[in-house]
C-alpha positions as CSV (number, residue, x, y, z in Angstrom):
1,M,-51.1,-17.8,-19.1
2,D,-49.0,-19.8,-21.5
3,Q,-46.1,-17.4,-21.0
4,F,-45.9,-18.6,-17.4
5,R,-44.8,-22.1,-18.2
6,K,-43.4,-23.9,-15.2
7,P,-39.6,-23.0,-15.1
8,T,-37.2,-25.9,-15.1
9,A,-36.3,-26.8,-11.5
10,N,-32.7,-26.0,-10.9
11,R,-32.9,-25.0,-7.3
12,R,-34.7,-26.6,-4.3
13,G,-37.1,-25.0,-1.9
14,A,-39.6,-22.1,-1.9
15,A,-36.8,-19.5,-2.0
16,G,-35.5,-21.0,-5.3
17,A,-39.0,-21.1,-6.8
18,G,-39.7,-17.6,-5.7
19,R,-36.5,-16.3,-7.3
20,R,-37.3,-18.0,-10.6
21,I,-40.8,-16.5,-10.7
22,Y,-39.3,-13.1,-9.9
23,D,-36.7,-13.4,-12.7
24,L,-39.4,-14.6,-15.2
25,L,-41.8,-11.8,-14.5
26,R,-39.0,-9.1,-14.5
27,A,-37.7,-10.4,-17.8
28,Q,-41.1,-10.3,-19.4
29,I,-41.7,-6.8,-18.2
30,A,-38.3,-5.7,-19.7
31,D,-38.8,-7.3,-23.1
32,G,-42.4,-6.0,-23.4
33,T,-44.2,-9.4,-23.1
34,L,-46.0,-7.8,-20.2
35,A,-46.9,-4.3,-21.5
36,P,-47.1,-1.2,-19.2
37,G,-50.5,-1.2,-17.5
38,A,-51.2,-4.8,-18.3
39,G,-52.6,-6.9,-15.5
40,T,-50.8,-9.9,-14.2
41,P,-52.4,-13.2,-13.2
42,S,-53.7,-13.4,-9.7
43,T,-51.4,-15.0,-7.1
44,R,-53.8,-17.9,-6.7
45,A,-54.0,-18.6,-10.4
46,L,-50.3,-18.3,-11.0
47,A,-49.5,-20.5,-8.1
48,A,-51.8,-23.2,-9.4
49,E,-50.4,-22.9,-12.9
50,L,-46.8,-23.3,-11.7
51,G,-47.5,-25.8,-8.9
52,V,-46.1,-23.7,-6.1
53,S,-47.6,-22.3,-3.0
54,R,-49.5,-19.0,-3.2
55,S,-47.2,-17.4,-0.6
56,T,-44.2,-18.0,-2.9
57,V,-45.9,-16.1,-5.7
58,T,-47.0,-13.4,-3.3
59,A,-43.4,-12.9,-2.1
60,A,-42.2,-12.5,-5.7
61,Y,-45.0,-9.9,-6.5
62,E,-44.2,-8.0,-3.4
63,Q,-40.5,-7.8,-4.3
64,L,-41.4,-6.5,-7.8
65,A,-43.8,-4.0,-6.4
66,A,-41.1,-2.8,-3.9
67,E,-38.7,-2.2,-6.9
68,G,-41.3,-0.3,-8.9
69,F,-42.0,-2.9,-11.6
70,L,-45.6,-3.7,-10.4
71,V,-48.3,-1.5,-8.9
72,T,-50.4,-3.3,-6.3
73,S,-53.4,-2.4,-4.1
74,T,-55.6,-4.3,-1.8
75,G,-58.4,-6.2,-3.7
76,R,-57.1,-5.4,-7.1
77,V,-55.0,-7.2,-9.7
78,A,-51.4,-6.2,-9.8
79,R,-50.5,-4.3,-13.0
80,V,-47.2,-3.5,-14.7
81,A,-45.9,-0.1,-13.9
82,S,-45.7,2.8,-16.3
83,P,-43.1,2.5,-19.1
84,L,-39.5,2.1,-18.1
85,A,-36.6,3.4,-20.1
86,A,-35.7,0.7,-22.5
87,P,-32.1,-0.5,-22.1
88,A,-29.9,0.4,-25.0
89,P,-28.0,-2.3,-27.0
90,A,-24.8,-3.2,-25.3
91,A,-22.6,-2.0,-28.2
92,A,-24.3,1.4,-28.3
93,T,-24.2,1.7,-24.5
94,A,-20.4,1.0,-24.5
95,G,-19.8,3.6,-27.2
96,R,-21.8,6.3,-25.5
97,S,-20.2,5.5,-22.1
98,A,-16.8,6.0,-23.6
99,R,-17.8,9.3,-25.2
100,R,-20.0,10.8,-22.5
101,A,-18.5,9.5,-19.2
102,P,-18.3,12.3,-16.6
103,P,-14.8,13.7,-16.4
104,L,-12.4,12.9,-13.6
105,S,-11.1,15.6,-11.4
106,A,-7.6,17.0,-12.0
107,F,-6.4,14.8,-9.1
108,G,-8.1,11.8,-10.7
109,R,-6.5,12.4,-14.1
110,R,-3.1,12.7,-12.5
111,V,-3.6,9.4,-10.6
112,A,-4.9,7.7,-13.8
113,G,-1.7,8.8,-15.6
114,S,0.7,7.7,-12.9
115,D,3.1,5.0,-14.0
116,M,2.5,2.8,-10.9
117,P,4.9,-0.1,-10.3
118,A,3.4,-3.6,-11.0
119,L,2.0,-5.4,-8.0
120,P,3.8,-8.5,-6.8
121,C,2.9,-11.7,-8.6
122,A,0.3,-14.0,-7.0
123,E,2.8,-16.8,-7.3
124,P,6.2,-15.4,-6.4
125,P,9.4,-17.0,-7.7
126,R,11.0,-19.6,-5.5
127,F,13.9,-17.3,-4.5
128,D,12.3,-13.9,-4.3
129,F,14.6,-11.1,-3.3
130,L,11.6,-8.7,-3.0
131,Y,12.4,-5.7,-0.9
132,G,9.8,-4.7,1.7
133,A,8.8,-8.4,2.3
134,V,9.6,-10.0,5.7
135,A,9.7,-13.7,6.8
136,S,6.4,-15.0,8.1
137,R,8.3,-17.2,10.5
138,D,9.7,-14.1,12.2
139,F,6.3,-12.8,13.3
140,P,5.8,-13.2,17.1
141,T,2.8,-15.5,16.7
142,L,2.5,-16.8,20.2
143,A,2.9,-13.4,21.9
144,W,0.5,-11.8,19.4
145,R,-2.1,-14.5,19.9
146,R,-2.0,-14.2,23.7
147,A,-2.4,-10.5,23.6
148,Y,-5.1,-10.7,21.0
149,Q,-7.1,-13.2,22.9
150,A,-6.8,-11.1,26.0
151,E,-8.1,-8.0,24.2
152,L,-11.0,-9.9,22.6
153,L,-12.1,-11.1,26.1
154,R,-11.9,-7.6,27.6
155,Q,-15.4,-6.3,28.1
156,Q,-16.3,-3.0,26.4
157,P,-19.5,-1.0,27.1
158,S,-20.2,-0.9,23.4
159,L,-18.5,-1.2,20.0
160,R,-18.3,2.3,18.5
161,Y,-16.1,4.4,16.2
162,A,-12.8,5.4,17.9
163,A,-10.8,8.6,17.9
164,P,-9.1,9.3,14.5
165,E,-5.7,9.9,16.1
166,G,-5.5,6.3,17.4
167,D,-6.1,4.5,20.6
168,A,-4.6,6.3,23.6
169,S,-2.9,3.1,24.9
170,L,-0.8,2.8,21.7
171,R,0.0,6.5,21.5
172,R,1.3,6.4,25.1
173,A,3.3,3.2,24.4
174,L,4.8,4.8,21.2
175,Q,5.8,7.9,23.1
176,G,8.0,5.8,25.4
177,Y,9.3,3.5,22.7
178,L,10.4,6.4,20.4
179,R,12.3,8.0,23.2
180,R,14.1,4.7,24.0
181,A,14.7,3.4,20.5
182,R,14.9,6.5,18.3
183,G,16.0,9.3,20.7
184,L,12.8,11.2,19.8
185,A,11.0,13.1,22.6
186,C,7.4,14.0,21.9
187,Q,4.0,14.1,23.6
188,A,1.4,11.4,23.0
189,E,-0.9,14.1,21.6
190,Q,1.5,14.6,18.7
191,I,1.2,11.0,17.5
192,L,-1.3,10.0,14.8
193,V,-1.8,6.3,14.2
194,V,-2.4,5.5,10.5
195,Q,-2.7,2.5,8.2
196,G,1.0,2.1,7.2
197,S,3.5,4.7,6.1
198,Q,1.8,5.0,2.7
199,Q,-1.3,6.6,4.3
200,A,1.0,8.9,6.3
201,I,2.7,10.0,3.1
202,D,-0.6,10.5,1.4
203,L,-1.9,12.7,4.2
204,C,1.2,14.8,4.0
205,A,0.8,15.2,0.3
206,R,-2.9,16.2,0.5
207,L,-2.5,18.6,3.4
208,L,0.8,20.3,2.6
209,L,1.0,20.6,-1.2
210,D,-1.0,22.5,-3.8
211,A,-0.8,22.3,-7.6
212,G,2.1,24.4,-8.7
213,D,4.1,23.9,-5.6
214,A,7.5,22.1,-5.7
215,F,8.9,19.4,-3.4
216,V,12.4,18.0,-2.9
217,F,12.7,14.3,-3.5
218,E,15.7,12.0,-3.2
219,D,16.8,10.6,-6.6
220,P,16.6,7.7,-6.7
221,G,13.8,7.3,-4.1
222,Y,10.6,5.6,-3.0
223,L,8.5,5.6,-6.1
224,M,5.1,5.4,-4.4
225,A,5.9,8.4,-2.3
226,R,6.8,10.4,-5.4
227,H,3.5,9.4,-7.0
228,C,1.6,10.6,-3.9
229,F,3.2,14.0,-4.1
230,E,2.9,14.4,-7.8
231,A,-0.8,13.5,-7.7
232,T,-1.4,16.8,-6.0
233,G,-0.1,18.7,-9.1
234,A,3.2,19.6,-7.3
235,R,6.5,19.6,-9.2
236,C,9.2,17.1,-8.3
237,L,12.7,18.6,-7.7
238,A,14.8,15.5,-8.0
239,T,17.9,15.9,-5.8
240,P,20.8,13.5,-6.0
241,V,21.9,11.1,-3.3
242,D,25.3,9.5,-2.7
243,G,26.7,7.1,-0.1
244,H,25.7,9.4,2.7
245,G,22.1,10.0,1.6
246,L,20.7,13.3,0.3
247,V,23.3,15.7,-1.1
248,T,22.3,18.8,0.8
249,T,24.5,21.1,-1.2
250,G,22.1,20.4,-4.1
251,L,19.0,21.7,-2.2
252,P,17.1,24.1,-4.4
253,R,16.6,27.8,-3.6
254,D,13.1,27.9,-5.1
255,E,10.7,29.9,-3.0
256,R,7.8,27.6,-4.0
257,V,9.4,24.5,-2.4
258,R,6.9,23.5,0.3
259,L,8.1,20.0,1.3
260,A,11.2,17.8,1.3
261,Y,10.9,14.0,1.6
262,V,14.0,12.2,3.0
263,T,14.9,8.8,4.4
264,P,17.9,9.8,6.5
265,S,18.4,6.7,8.7
266,H,18.6,4.4,5.7
267,Q,18.2,6.0,2.3
268,F,15.9,4.1,0.0
269,P,17.1,2.5,-2.1
270,L,20.8,3.1,-2.0
271,G,21.2,2.6,1.8
272,G,23.2,5.7,2.8
273,V,23.0,7.1,6.4
274,M,22.8,10.9,6.6
275,P,25.6,12.2,8.8
276,I,25.1,14.9,11.4
277,G,26.5,17.7,9.2
278,R,24.1,17.1,6.4
279,R,21.2,16.8,8.9
280,I,21.9,20.2,10.4
281,E,22.3,21.7,6.9
282,L,18.9,20.2,5.9
283,L,17.2,21.7,9.0
284,Q,18.8,25.1,8.4
285,W,17.6,25.0,4.8
286,A,14.0,24.1,6.0
287,R,14.0,26.9,8.5
288,Q,15.3,29.5,6.0
289,H,12.7,28.4,3.3
290,R,9.8,27.7,5.8
291,T,9.6,24.2,4.3
292,W,8.2,21.0,5.9
293,V,10.5,18.0,6.0
294,V,8.9,14.6,5.9
295,E,11.3,12.1,7.6
296,D,10.4,8.5,6.5
297,D,12.3,6.4,9.0
298,Y,12.6,3.5,6.6
299,D,14.2,0.5,8.2
300,G,15.3,2.7,11.1
301,E,15.4,-0.1,13.6
302,F,17.8,-2.3,11.5
303,R,21.4,-1.1,11.8
304,Y,24.2,-3.7,12.2
305,G,27.3,-3.5,14.4
306,Q,26.2,-0.2,15.9
307,R,23.0,1.1,17.6
308,P,20.4,2.7,15.3
309,I,21.0,6.4,14.4
310,D,18.6,8.7,16.2
311,A,15.8,10.2,14.2
312,L,16.2,13.5,12.4
313,Q,13.3,14.9,14.3
314,S,15.2,14.4,17.6
315,I,17.4,17.4,16.7
316,D,14.7,19.5,15.1
317,T,14.3,22.6,17.3
318,D,12.0,24.5,15.0
319,G,9.2,22.1,14.4
320,H,9.7,21.6,10.7
321,V,10.1,17.8,10.7
322,I,7.2,15.3,10.3
323,Y,8.3,11.9,11.4
324,V,6.8,8.8,9.7
325,G,7.2,5.4,11.3
326,T,5.7,1.9,10.5
327,F,5.5,-1.6,11.9
328,S,5.6,-3.1,8.4
329,K,9.2,-4.2,8.6
330,A,9.5,-5.2,12.2
331,L,6.2,-7.1,12.3
332,S,4.4,-7.4,8.9
333,P,3.4,-5.2,6.0
334,Q,0.0,-6.9,6.1
335,L,-0.7,-5.5,9.6
336,R,-1.1,-2.0,8.1
337,L,-0.2,0.0,11.1
338,G,2.1,3.1,11.2
339,Y,2.2,6.5,12.8
340,L,3.1,10.1,12.4
341,V,4.8,12.3,14.9
342,L,3.5,15.8,14.1
343,P,4.5,19.3,15.0
344,P,1.8,20.6,17.4
345,E,0.3,23.1,15.0
346,L,-0.4,20.3,12.4
347,V,-2.1,17.9,14.8
348,P,-5.7,19.2,14.5
349,V,-5.8,19.2,10.7
350,F,-4.2,15.8,10.4
351,R,-6.7,14.4,12.8
352,Q,-9.6,15.8,10.8
353,A,-8.1,14.5,7.5
354,K,-7.6,11.0,9.0
355,R,-11.2,11.1,10.2
356,L,-12.4,12.0,6.6
357,T,-10.2,9.2,5.1
358,D,-11.3,6.1,7.1
359,R,-12.2,7.4,10.6
360,H,-9.5,5.4,12.4
361,A,-7.1,2.4,12.1
362,P,-8.2,-1.0,13.5
363,V,-8.6,-0.6,17.2
364,V,-8.1,-4.2,18.4
365,E,-4.7,-4.4,16.6
366,Q,-3.7,-1.1,18.1
367,R,-4.4,-2.3,21.6
368,V,-2.6,-5.6,21.1
369,L,0.5,-3.7,19.8
370,A,0.3,-1.4,22.8
371,S,0.3,-4.4,25.1
372,L,3.4,-5.9,23.4
373,I,5.3,-2.6,23.6
374,D,4.3,-2.0,27.3
375,S,5.4,-5.6,28.3
376,G,8.8,-5.3,26.5
377,A,7.9,-8.1,24.1
378,Y,8.0,-5.9,21.0
379,E,11.5,-4.6,21.7
380,R,12.7,-8.2,22.5
381,H,11.2,-9.2,19.2
382,V,13.0,-6.4,17.3
383,R,16.3,-7.4,18.8
384,R,15.7,-11.0,17.8
385,V,14.7,-10.1,14.2
386,R,17.7,-7.8,13.9
387,R,20.0,-10.7,14.7
388,E,18.2,-13.0,12.2
389,N,18.5,-10.3,9.5
390,E,22.1,-9.8,10.2
391,R,22.7,-13.5,9.6
392,R,20.8,-13.2,6.3
393,R,22.7,-10.1,5.3
394,T,26.1,-11.9,6.0
395,A,24.9,-14.9,4.0
396,L,24.0,-12.7,1.0
397,L,27.3,-10.8,1.0
398,D,29.3,-14.0,1.3
399,A,27.3,-15.6,-1.6
400,I,27.8,-12.5,-3.8
401,A,31.6,-12.5,-3.1
402,H,31.8,-16.3,-3.8
403,H,29.6,-16.6,-6.9
404,L,29.6,-13.2,-8.7
405,P,32.3,-11.6,-10.8
406,G,34.9,-9.6,-8.8
407,D,33.9,-6.3,-10.3
408,A,30.3,-6.6,-9.0
409,Q,29.7,-3.9,-6.3
410,V,27.5,-3.9,-3.3
411,S,26.2,-0.8,-1.4
412,G,23.8,-0.1,1.4
413,T,25.0,-2.9,3.7
414,A,25.2,-1.0,7.0
415,A,21.5,-1.0,7.7
416,G,18.1,-2.0,6.5
417,L,16.7,-5.2,4.9
418,H,18.2,-5.0,1.4
419,V,21.4,-4.2,-0.4
420,V,22.0,-2.9,-3.9
421,L,24.0,-5.0,-6.3
422,W,25.7,-3.0,-9.1
423,L,26.8,-4.8,-12.2
424,P,29.0,-2.3,-14.1
425,F,30.0,-4.9,-16.7
426,L,26.4,-5.0,-18.1
427,R,24.8,-2.4,-20.3
428,P,21.4,-0.7,-19.4
429,Q,19.8,-2.5,-22.3
430,D,20.8,-5.8,-20.7
431,E,18.6,-5.1,-17.6
432,P,15.2,-6.4,-18.9
433,A,16.8,-9.6,-20.2
434,L,18.6,-10.1,-16.9
435,V,15.4,-9.7,-14.9
436,A,13.4,-12.0,-17.2
437,A,16.1,-14.7,-17.3
438,A,16.5,-14.7,-13.6
439,R,12.7,-15.1,-13.1
440,G,12.9,-17.9,-15.6
441,R,15.3,-19.6,-13.2
442,G,13.0,-19.0,-10.2
443,V,14.9,-15.9,-8.9
444,G,13.1,-12.6,-8.4
445,V,15.3,-9.5,-8.7
446,Y,14.2,-5.9,-9.0
447,P,16.1,-3.1,-10.8
448,V,17.0,0.3,-9.4
449,S,16.4,2.2,-12.6
450,P,12.6,2.7,-12.3
451,L,13.3,4.6,-9.0
452,F,15.1,7.5,-10.7
453,A,12.9,10.6,-11.2
454,D,15.5,12.4,-13.4
455,P,16.5,10.7,-16.7
456,Q,19.9,12.4,-16.4
457,S,20.5,10.6,-13.1
458,R,19.9,7.3,-14.7
459,L,22.6,8.1,-17.3
460,Q,25.1,9.0,-14.5
461,A,24.4,5.9,-12.4
462,P,26.2,2.5,-12.9
463,P,24.6,0.7,-15.8
464,V,22.6,-2.0,-14.0
465,G,21.7,-2.2,-10.4
466,L,19.5,-4.7,-8.6
467,I,17.8,-4.3,-5.2
468,L,18.1,-7.5,-3.3
469,G,15.8,-7.8,-0.3
470,Y,16.8,-10.6,2.0
471,A,14.4,-10.3,5.0
472,S,11.9,-12.9,3.7
473,L,14.4,-15.6,2.8
474,A,16.2,-18.3,4.7
475,V,20.0,-18.4,4.6
476,E,20.0,-21.5,2.3
477,Q,17.5,-19.9,0.0
478,I,19.8,-16.8,-0.2
479,R,22.8,-18.9,-1.2
480,Q,20.9,-20.9,-3.8
481,G,19.2,-17.8,-5.2
482,V,22.6,-16.0,-5.7
483,H,24.1,-19.1,-7.2
484,L,21.3,-19.2,-9.9
485,L,21.6,-15.4,-10.4
486,A,25.3,-15.8,-11.0
487,A,24.6,-18.4,-13.7
488,V,22.2,-16.1,-15.4
489,I,24.8,-13.2,-15.3
490,D,27.5,-15.5,-16.7
491,A,25.2,-16.6,-19.6
492,L,24.3,-13.0,-20.4
493,R,28.0,-11.9,-20.4
494,A,28.9,-14.8,-22.7
495,G,26.2,-13.9,-25.2
496,P,27.0,-12.5,-28.7
497,P,28.2,-8.8,-28.8
498,D,25.0,-7.7,-30.5
499,R,22.7,-9.3,-28.0
């Protein structure tokens, strides 16, 4: 039994000794030291040899037998099981895996080939104008904690899977809230609670598009939505936007167009608000072509100086509009709660698809949110955050006017949580240097150019545009960040002509 020398003690207790005995025996079986069919020492003899209890050795043998490495029977010596497939050398295994890996599906290949945007850095810059982020200090911590504790203390008969469409209390609360805040009249049964607007968009893509179909998409537009639709194999019909959102005169007449994705209340990223004339023209086009319209109500609650524009679905009389809402901007993107308002005929299939995806969204958070909406706390919170963001927006516009060159232009200021800063005095090739130099000074800025689907659109747009989100920054941070950005721009403009 020389091969069973007492292992070096690097863990305390019987559990550690048992694990070391298990590892030792398994390694000797793998390398052939213990050949197939060979008997192993009795548990009593091995325990005496190693200076451990017999029960410790017995537990290790039982584990190896359960995994098929040993064959045991009452009153007989344990023996090594029949030959196991020898592991191939690591280099050969890697080579064969690369050559013989099972293929991905067509959907998987399209996802693998998508040019996804980079994830935010683990350590963001000091002055990060990241759009989509909100200030943690704006979260209604006290109200949320009270409602959360009350829900945790509420007795339930059992903890079970919930309905895929979402908790009934939240859907009823949303029905009233959407009527008050967005002018949208619907039944609670039409509402499907999802994990953020991204899941809502993904469900629309999977259920409404086939490979070879076409979809209308705002250009520039929300990149992750475009990737969702393109992953189905559908073809993107990039349609230009202007200061009033989607240019409806450019809508295609292709009979294979199955879906149009729009952000009418606050076009992302340029910030235009679609006027009533274009909304009616879009709905008429959808009716004529029997096309679904996915209305992403991006930043719909945040309009300054005037009340928010009613949702597009509020004037849809034909049932072509699918409304997508989220709590990511009003509360937190980390909450992962959003919702769809569906035409009645789509409700059953969307519920089934949601059930297949993840069964349902987190139930406790849904009920907490329903409590805040029913009590009026959520709408009071939205009004307070709207005032805070109006202060931030004013500080940003003032800082841009004070520090940046006079020919810098700003768009998308009427609503939302970001603006677009156009720098027509810079060339497109200056954009990477500008972003990198700003980050070097601790300022995070994000270019518009990656959001264009059509390369021709990029050529027609102003040379350099930056999306400046302000909802996560304090007023003083906004001022300092713009001051540093101005210094970077001045240095770039003063560089040599062949920079």
